[in-house]
Chimera marker file (.cmm) of the C-alpha trace (Angstrom):
<marker_set name="trace">
<marker id="1" x="130.629" y="-104.553" z="-34.647" r="1" g="1" b="0" radius="0.5"/>
<marker id="2" x="129.913" y="-100.990" z="-33.464" r="1" g="1" b="0" radius="0.5"/>
<marker id="3" x="131.818" y="-98.226" z="-35.198" r="1" g="1" b="0" radius="0.5"/>
<marker id="4" x="134.904" y="-97.307" z="-33.176" r="1" g="1" b="0" radius="0.5"/>
<marker id="5" x="135.031" y="-93.534" z="-33.054" r="1" g="1" b="0" radius="0.5"/>
<marker id="6" x="136.955" y="-92.330" z="-29.995" r="1" g="1" b="0" radius="0.5"/>
<marker id="7" x="136.927" y="-88.772" z="-31.368" r="1" g="1" b="0" radius="0.5"/>
<marker id="8" x="133.172" y="-88.494" z="-30.855" r="1" g="1" b="0" radius="0.5"/>
<marker id="9" x="132.535" y="-86.234" z="-27.880" r="1" g="1" b="0" radius="0.5"/>
<marker id="10" x="129.726" y="-86.384" z="-25.365" r="1" g="1" b="0" radius="0.5"/>
<marker id="11" x="128.218" y="-83.124" z="-24.181" r="1" g="1" b="0" radius="0.5"/>
<marker id="12" x="128.958" y="-83.215" z="-20.446" r="1" g="1" b="0" radius="0.5"/>
<marker id="13" x="125.570" y="-81.612" z="-19.755" r="1" g="1" b="0" radius="0.5"/>
<marker id="14" x="123.690" y="-84.306" z="-21.683" r="1" g="1" b="0" radius="0.5"/>
<marker id="15" x="125.182" y="-87.451" z="-20.146" r="1" g="1" b="0" radius="0.5"/>
<marker id="16" x="124.428" y="-88.692" z="-16.646" r="1" g="1" b="0" radius="0.5"/>
<marker id="17" x="127.212" y="-89.007" z="-14.094" r="1" g="1" b="0" radius="0.5"/>
<marker id="18" x="129.463" y="-92.019" z="-14.652" r="1" g="1" b="0" radius="0.5"/>
<marker id="19" x="130.003" y="-94.245" z="-11.586" r="1" g="1" b="0" radius="0.5"/>
<marker id="20" x="133.387" y="-93.683" z="-9.938" r="1" g="1" b="0" radius="0.5"/>
<marker id="21" x="134.258" y="-97.361" z="-10.399" r="1" g="1" b="0" radius="0.5"/>
<marker id="22" x="134.578" y="-96.705" z="-14.177" r="1" g="1" b="0" radius="0.5"/>
<marker id="23" x="137.259" y="-94.013" z="-13.709" r="1" g="1" b="0" radius="0.5"/>
<marker id="24" x="140.089" y="-94.486" z="-16.196" r="1" g="1" b="0" radius="0.5"/>
<marker id="25" x="138.044" y="-96.899" z="-18.334" r="1" g="1" b="0" radius="0.5"/>
<marker id="26" x="136.181" y="-96.721" z="-21.609" r="1" g="1" b="0" radius="0.5"/>
<marker id="27" x="132.396" y="-96.871" z="-21.422" r="1" g="1" b="0" radius="0.5"/>
<marker id="28" x="129.822" y="-97.497" z="-24.120" r="1" g="1" b="0" radius="0.5"/>
<marker id="29" x="126.550" y="-95.563" z="-23.877" r="1" g="1" b="0" radius="0.5"/>
<marker id="30" x="123.286" y="-96.162" z="-25.663" r="1" g="1" b="0" radius="0.5"/>
<marker id="31" x="122.740" y="-93.602" z="-28.439" r="1" g="1" b="0" radius="0.5"/>
<marker id="32" x="120.365" y="-91.613" z="-26.186" r="1" g="1" b="0" radius="0.5"/>
<marker id="33" x="123.060" y="-91.477" z="-23.454" r="1" g="1" b="0" radius="0.5"/>
<marker id="34" x="120.693" y="-92.916" z="-20.862" r="1" g="1" b="0" radius="0.5"/>
<marker id="35" x="122.437" y="-96.201" z="-20.137" r="1" g="1" b="0" radius="0.5"/>
<marker id="36" x="125.970" y="-97.580" z="-20.017" r="1" g="1" b="0" radius="0.5"/>
<marker id="37" x="125.943" y="-100.919" z="-21.836" r="1" g="1" b="0" radius="0.5"/>
<marker id="38" x="129.619" y="-101.849" z="-21.481" r="1" g="1" b="0" radius="0.5"/>
<marker id="39" x="132.849" y="-100.760" z="-19.830" r="1" g="1" b="0" radius="0.5"/>
<marker id="40" x="136.455" y="-101.903" z="-19.950" r="1" g="1" b="0" radius="0.5"/>
<marker id="41" x="140.115" y="-101.002" z="-20.250" r="1" g="1" b="0" radius="0.5"/>
<marker id="42" x="140.197" y="-100.684" z="-24.041" r="1" g="1" b="0" radius="0.5"/>
<marker id="43" x="137.867" y="-99.315" z="-26.670" r="1" g="1" b="0" radius="0.5"/>
<marker id="44" x="137.957" y="-102.623" z="-28.529" r="1" g="1" b="0" radius="0.5"/>
<marker id="45" x="136.997" y="-104.544" z="-25.366" r="1" g="1" b="0" radius="0.5"/>
<marker id="46" x="134.000" y="-102.279" z="-24.779" r="1" g="1" b="0" radius="0.5"/>
<marker id="47" x="132.898" y="-102.586" z="-28.416" r="1" g="1" b="0" radius="0.5"/>
<marker id="48" x="133.084" y="-106.384" z="-28.202" r="1" g="1" b="0" radius="0.5"/>
<marker id="49" x="131.106" y="-106.531" z="-24.917" r="1" g="1" b="0" radius="0.5"/>
<marker id="50" x="128.459" y="-104.183" z="-26.325" r="1" g="1" b="0" radius="0.5"/>
<marker id="51" x="128.095" y="-106.254" z="-29.477" r="1" g="1" b="0" radius="0.5"/>
<marker id="52" x="127.787" y="-109.482" z="-27.484" r="1" g="1" b="0" radius="0.5"/>
<marker id="53" x="124.992" y="-107.785" z="-25.515" r="1" g="1" b="0" radius="0.5"/>
<marker id="54" x="123.199" y="-107.022" z="-28.787" r="1" g="1" b="0" radius="0.5"/>
<marker id="55" x="123.959" y="-103.300" z="-28.702" r="1" g="1" b="0" radius="0.5"/>
<marker id="56" x="125.143" y="-101.883" z="-32.034" r="1" g="1" b="0" radius="0.5"/>
<marker id="57" x="124.649" y="-98.110" z="-31.986" r="1" g="1" b="0" radius="0.5"/>
<marker id="58" x="127.029" y="-97.129" z="-29.189" r="1" g="1" b="0" radius="0.5"/>
<marker id="59" x="128.591" y="-93.835" z="-28.140" r="1" g="1" b="0" radius="0.5"/>
<marker id="60" x="132.048" y="-94.336" z="-26.607" r="1" g="1" b="0" radius="0.5"/>
<marker id="61" x="133.632" y="-92.229" z="-23.882" r="1" g="1" b="0" radius="0.5"/>
<marker id="62" x="136.953" y="-92.410" z="-22.034" r="1" g="1" b="0" radius="0.5"/>
<marker id="63" x="136.224" y="-91.632" z="-18.386" r="1" g="1" b="0" radius="0.5"/>
<marker id="64" x="138.921" y="-89.502" z="-16.754" r="1" g="1" b="0" radius="0.5"/>
<marker id="65" x="140.506" y="-90.556" z="-13.482" r="1" g="1" b="0" radius="0.5"/>
<marker id="66" x="139.365" y="-88.531" z="-10.453" r="1" g="1" b="0" radius="0.5"/>
<marker id="67" x="142.749" y="-86.821" z="-10.024" r="1" g="1" b="0" radius="0.5"/>
<marker id="68" x="143.289" y="-85.979" z="-13.685" r="1" g="1" b="0" radius="0.5"/>
<marker id="69" x="143.406" y="-82.336" z="-14.736" r="1" g="1" b="0" radius="0.5"/>
<marker id="70" x="140.921" y="-81.224" z="-17.363" r="1" g="1" b="0" radius="0.5"/>
<marker id="71" x="141.230" y="-77.621" z="-18.481" r="1" g="1" b="0" radius="0.5"/>
<marker id="72" x="143.609" y="-75.113" z="-19.960" r="1" g="1" b="0" radius="0.5"/>
<marker id="73" x="146.124" y="-72.551" z="-18.847" r="1" g="1" b="0" radius="0.5"/>
<link id1="1" id2="2" r="1" g="1" b="0" radius="0.2"/>
<link id1="2" id2="3" r="1" g="1" b="0" radius="0.2"/>
<link id1="3" id2="4" r="1" g="1" b="0" radius="0.2"/>
<link id1="4" id2="5" r="1" g="1" b="0" radius="0.2"/>
<link id1="5" id2="6" r="1" g="1" b="0" radius="0.2"/>
<link id1="6" id2="7" r="1" g="1" b="0" radius="0.2"/>
<link id1="7" id2="8" r="1" g="1" b="0" radius="0.2"/>
<link id1="8" id2="9" r="1" g="1" b="0" radius="0.2"/>
<link id1="9" id2="10" r="1" g="1" b="0" radius="0.2"/>
<link id1="10" id2="11" r="1" g="1" b="0" radius="0.2"/>
<link id1="11" id2="12" r="1" g="1" b="0" radius="0.2"/>
<link id1="12" id2="13" r="1" g="1" b="0" radius="0.2"/>
<link id1="13" id2="14" r="1" g="1" b="0" radius="0.2"/>
<link id1="14" id2="15" r="1" g="1" b="0" radius="0.2"/>
<link id1="15" id2="16" r="1" g="1" b="0" radius="0.2"/>
<link id1="16" id2="17" r="1" g="1" b="0" radius="0.2"/>
<link id1="17" id2="18" r="1" g="1" b="0" radius="0.2"/>
<link id1="18" id2="19" r="1" g="1" b="0" radius="0.2"/>
<link id1="19" id2="20" r="1" g="1" b="0" radius="0.2"/>
<link id1="20" id2="21" r="1" g="1" b="0" radius="0.2"/>
<link id1="21" id2="22" r="1" g="1" b="0" radius="0.2"/>
<link id1="22" id2="23" r="1" g="1" b="0" radius="0.2"/>
<link id1="23" id2="24" r="1" g="1" b="0" radius="0.2"/>
<link id1="24" id2="25" r="1" g="1" b="0" radius="0.2"/>
<link id1="25" id2="26" r="1" g="1" b="0" radius="0.2"/>
<link id1="26" id2="27" r="1" g="1" b="0" radius="0.2"/>
<link id1="27" id2="28" r="1" g="1" b="0" radius="0.2"/>
<link id1="28" id2="29" r="1" g="1" b="0" radius="0.2"/>
<link id1="29" id2="30" r="1" g="1" b="0" radius="0.2"/>
<link id1="30" id2="31" r="1" g="1" b="0" radius="0.2"/>
<link id1="31" id2="32" r="1" g="1" b="0" radius="0.2"/>
<link id1="32" id2="33" r="1" g="1" b="0" radius="0.2"/>
<link id1="33" id2="34" r="1" g="1" b="0" radius="0.2"/>
<link id1="34" id2="35" r="1" g="1" b="0" radius="0.2"/>
<link id1="35" id2="36" r="1" g="1" b="0" radius="0.2"/>
<link id1="36" id2="37" r="1" g="1" b="0" radius="0.2"/>
<link id1="37" id2="38" r="1" g="1" b="0" radius="0.2"/>
<link id1="38" id2="39" r="1" g="1" b="0" radius="0.2"/>
<link id1="39" id2="40" r="1" g="1" b="0" radius="0.2"/>
<link id1="40" id2="41" r="1" g="1" b="0" radius="0.2"/>
<link id1="41" id2="42" r="1" g="1" b="0" radius="0.2"/>
<link id1="42" id2="43" r="1" g="1" b="0" radius="0.2"/>
<link id1="43" id2="44" r="1" g="1" b="0" radius="0.2"/>
<link id1="44" id2="45" r="1" g="1" b="0" radius="0.2"/>
<link id1="45" id2="46" r="1" g="1" b="0" radius="0.2"/>
<link id1="46" id2="47" r="1" g="1" b="0" radius="0.2"/>
<link id1="47" id2="48" r="1" g="1" b="0" radius="0.2"/>
<link id1="48" id2="49" r="1" g="1" b="0" radius="0.2"/>
<link id1="49" id2="50" r="1" g="1" b="0" radius="0.2"/>
<link id1="50" id2="51" r="1" g="1" b="0" radius="0.2"/>
<link id1="51" id2="52" r="1" g="1" b="0" radius="0.2"/>
<link id1="52" id2="53" r="1" g="1" b="0" radius="0.2"/>
<link id1="53" id2="54" r="1" g="1" b="0" radius="0.2"/>
<link id1="54" id2="55" r="1" g="1" b="0" radius="0.2"/>
<link id1="55" id2="56" r="1" g="1" b="0" radius="0.2"/>
<link id1="56" id2="57" r="1" g="1" b="0" radius="0.2"/>
<link id1="57" id2="58" r="1" g="1" b="0" radius="0.2"/>
<link id1="58" id2="59" r="1" g="1" b="0" radius="0.2"/>
<link id1="59" id2="60" r="1" g="1" b="0" radius="0.2"/>
<link id1="60" id2="61" r="1" g="1" b="0" radius="0.2"/>
<link id1="61" id2="62" r="1" g="1" b="0" radius="0.2"/>
<link id1="62" id2="63" r="1" g="1" b="0" radius="0.2"/>
<link id1="63" id2="64" r="1" g="1" b="0" radius="0.2"/>
<link id1="64" id2="65" r="1" g="1" b="0" radius="0.2"/>
<link id1="65" id2="66" r="1" g="1" b="0" radius="0.2"/>
<link id1="66" id2="67" r="1" g="1" b="0" radius="0.2"/>
<link id1="67" id2="68" r="1" g="1" b="0" radius="0.2"/>
<link id1="68" id2="69" r="1" g="1" b="0" radius="0.2"/>
<link id1="69" id2="70" r="1" g="1" b="0" radius="0.2"/>
<link id1="70" id2="71" r="1" g="1" b="0" radius="0.2"/>
<link id1="71" id2="72" r="1" g="1" b="0" radius="0.2"/>
<link id1="72" id2="73" r="1" g="1" b="0" radius="0.2"/>
</marker_set>
């Protein structure tokens, strides 16, 4: 099973744009960040789908919802 590491961050300049339909979900990227191999509501679900697809070295990302605030005051 892929290592579950939700603390791993993706450089927003390195990853391609995530389709809007994945908003609010977890996605699993290939290590080179070129392809989404799985998506779902939970990290565990995404890890399981990725493993079933034969993908083992996955980078996980929680996709924010379109109306969520990201920033600081």
